[in-house]
N, C-alpha and C positions, 0 to 999 in steps of 0.2 A: 116605957124607959129601956134603952140599948143596954145589953151582959155589958160587963167590964172589958171583962175575959173572952168577950168573939174578937179571933182574929177583922180584922181591916180587909174588905178584901182587894185581890190582884187589880181588879181592873176599877181607878177610882169612875165615882158617878159623877164622869161632867156631862154637858150637853152637844146633844150633834144635831147637825141634822139631814132627811134622809137628801134622798135620790126624787122623792116625791115634798118636799119641802116641809117633813115635819120636821117636829123639836122632838128631841125623846130625851130621856139619862140613859146610858148607856151602860150603868150597871144593873137598874133597877130597871128596866123597859125592856132591854136588849142580852143582857148575860145573867143575870139570876135564876138559878134553877133550873137552868138549859145548858145543854154541849154546842159551843160557836168556833167556829173557824174566823178567827182573824190575820187578816194578812196589811198592809200598810203601802201606797198605791198613787201616782199619779195622771191625771189620763195622758198628760202630754209626754210621760216619759215615752223613750224609745230601746228603754233595756232589757231590766226585767220583769218590768207591769204586762206588755204585752202576753210574755211567755206566761208569766204565771196564772193571767184573767182565765187565757184559754184554758191550763191545767186545773184550775176550778170550777169551770164554765163543765168537763168531763167530770169529775170529780161530782157534780152536783147531779151532773143525770144520773149519773151511777147511783147517787141517793135520794133517788128523784123521791123518793113517799115517806124521807123523813124529813130532810131541808123544808124549815117552817114549820116543821110540830115535834120533830125529837133533839135535830140541828139548825143553827141560825148562821149563816157567812158575813162576815163585816170586814166592805175591804170598807180601809178609812185613810182619806185622802192626805198625801202630805205638801198639800200646795192649794191649802186650802181657800187662799183671794183666788185660782181662778178657777178649782171645781166647783161654785156654784152648783146646787142643785140641778139646776138645768142643764150642767154640763156633766154632772156625772149620771145623769138619769137617758140623757144621749148616747156618754158612754156603754148604757147597759142595754140601751138599744142592739146596738153594734156588734155589744158582745151574744148577744141572746140569751142572758143575762134572764136568771126565771125568780118565780116567788119565794122568800125564805135569804135574799141576798142583798144585805145594806148595802146600798155609798156610798162611805158616810163622810162629815164634812162635818168642824171647828170650831173655832178659836186657836188658834198654831199652838203657842201658851199650855194649853190644853190636851190639845195631839201630842204635844212634844210631852210630856209628863207619862201621860201614857202609855206612848216608845220607850220610855226609861223603864218606867213600871215593869211591864212586859219581858224586857231584857232585849229588848228590838231596836241597839247601837252598835257603834260600831267607838270602839277606846278609845281610837285613835281621832280626837276633835273636830284636825281638820277633814277627813274622810268624812265623819258624821253629818258635820257641817252642809258635805254638798249629798248634795237629794241624790241625784242621778247615779250613785252609787250603794245607796241604800241595800239592805241586809237582801229583801224577798220572799223571808219568815213569814212560813204561816203559824201562829202563833195557834195547838190544838188545844182544849181549854173546854173540863167537866167538869159546869163548876160544883152542883150539888153533891160532887167527888170530891171537890177535891183535889182532882185529877190533871194537868197539866202537862206539855209537850212543841215541843216546835218538830216542824217540817219545811223544806225546801219548797220554796215555789215552782226551783224551775223543775224538781224532781219529778219522772214518770209518775200521772197521773198511776196507776196501780198503786204505787211506794205510799203517796196524799191518802187516797186511800183506804191504805192499810193504816197506813197513822190515824187517822184517826178511827177508824177503826174501834182500830185497842184504848182511845180513852176515852171514847162512849158507849163501851158495853164494859162487861163483865169479863175475867178471860178466859171463862168457859165459852166464853158464847162468843167468844171469833172466830168467822171463816172468812174465811178472802177470797173461796172460790163466790160466795159471792157477786163478786168484779163479774166474773164469766157465764154470770147469767143462772148460776147459782150448782154449777159441772166438777164433781165434784175434783178436787187436786188429784194431782196426780201423785200413785205410790212416791214413798221415799226410796230411791235405791240402802239398798240392804248392804252395809260391809262387810267383806270375809274377811274373817282373820281370828285371830288372838282373839 
């Protein structure tokens, strides 16, 4: 029996389909107990999606040993009628997306519920209804630690990487030098004066 005092997960347990045609429960199978990067996209998008996908691909490469093990990347289609598993698989191939990155589709009303639950929507309902003007945010979550954040998918890949690191690791383990192949960060300039 479930604990009545336990909070509901931030991510609803909707049914989604992967680019490989596999049905999964979003929360139980992909989010629970993991660190996740979640973004909303669609394959025919010409604005934020191509740049966001390219940036996230760079972040995936930088986090290579973590993706699929400690971290799962989830790109969820805002156009589920068009973005079938076959279309999503081709998109993944075109962008060279690796293991641990799931392109997902599902029922439109459930995806909308998820988007709202994660706070990835515009307060103006007219603007929000136009998927070509979607926010391009990447929601970062550490489900076990209940730590959530967001970053623009169009930020520099290093900024996205550092945001992931801050959600993924305890503060004492933050090491931005990882992005540059482990080189030490230059010393901070010392302020002279008072």
